[in-house]
C-alpha positions as CSV (number, residue, x, y, z in Angstrom):
1,M,97.9,98.5,94.3
2,V,99.0,99.0,90.7
3,L,97.9,102.2,89.1
4,S,98.1,102.9,85.3
5,R,97.4,106.1,83.5
6,I,94.2,106.2,81.5
7,T,94.5,108.2,78.3
8,A,91.9,110.4,76.6
9,G,89.3,108.5,74.6
10,Q,90.1,105.2,76.3
11,T,87.1,103.1,77.6
12,V,87.5,102.3,81.2
13,T,86.0,99.7,83.5
14,G,84.8,100.4,87.1
15,T,88.1,99.2,88.5
16,E,90.1,101.3,86.1
17,R,88.0,104.4,87.0
18,V,88.7,103.8,90.7
19,N,92.4,103.4,90.0
20,Q,92.4,106.6,87.9
21,Q,90.6,108.5,90.7
22,L,93.1,107.2,93.4
23,D,96.0,108.1,91.1
24,M,94.6,111.6,90.8
25,I,94.3,112.0,94.6
26,L,97.8,110.6,95.2
27,Q,99.4,112.9,92.6
28,T,97.5,116.1,93.5
29,P,99.1,118.3,96.2
30,K,96.6,119.5,98.7
31,G,95.8,123.1,98.2
32,S,96.6,123.1,94.5
33,V,93.0,122.7,93.1
34,L,91.3,126.1,92.8
35,G,88.0,126.1,94.6
36,N,88.7,122.8,96.3
37,P,91.7,123.3,98.6
38,D,91.1,120.1,100.6
39,F,91.5,117.8,97.6
40,G,94.7,115.8,97.3
41,I,97.5,114.6,99.6
42,D,99.5,116.9,101.9
43,S,102.8,117.2,100.0
44,D,104.7,117.1,103.3
45,V,103.8,113.5,103.6
46,Y,106.2,112.5,100.8
47,D,109.1,114.1,102.7
48,L,108.6,111.8,105.8
49,P,111.0,109.0,106.6
50,A,109.9,105.7,105.2
51,S,109.0,104.4,108.7
52,E,106.3,107.2,109.0
53,L,105.4,107.6,105.3
54,T,103.2,104.5,104.9
55,G,101.0,105.1,107.9
56,K,100.5,108.8,107.2
57,L,99.8,108.2,103.5
58,I,97.2,105.5,104.3
59,S,95.6,107.9,106.7
60,E,95.5,110.7,104.1
61,L,94.2,108.4,101.4
62,N,91.4,107.1,103.7
63,I,90.3,110.7,104.4
64,Q,90.4,111.6,100.7
65,T,88.4,108.5,99.6
66,A,85.8,109.2,102.3
67,L,85.4,112.7,101.0
68,Y,85.6,112.3,97.3
69,M,84.9,108.6,96.6
70,P,82.3,107.7,99.2
71,D,81.1,104.7,97.2
72,V,84.6,103.1,97.5
73,R,85.8,101.2,100.6
74,I,89.4,100.5,101.0
75,D,89.9,97.1,102.7
76,R,93.7,96.8,102.4
77,I,96.6,98.9,101.3
78,S,100.0,97.4,100.7
79,A,103.1,99.4,100.0
80,G,106.2,98.4,98.2
81,L,109.2,100.3,97.0
């Protein structure tokens, strides 16, 4: 998955909007959004060893997309460093 930052005033397509929303979920620490403490990824996930990171991150992302992007279905996630 390739994510790119969308700047203010830029017209976005459906795919770009989904990428922007996924980017927001991935970069927001859970508990940091006032009034919505469940939004975001548990920051402890990023401290896990690489062998555990991918599975936990996929799990967190699936939970977040189900809650905040119910019209999006993730078929496949690939990770590369």
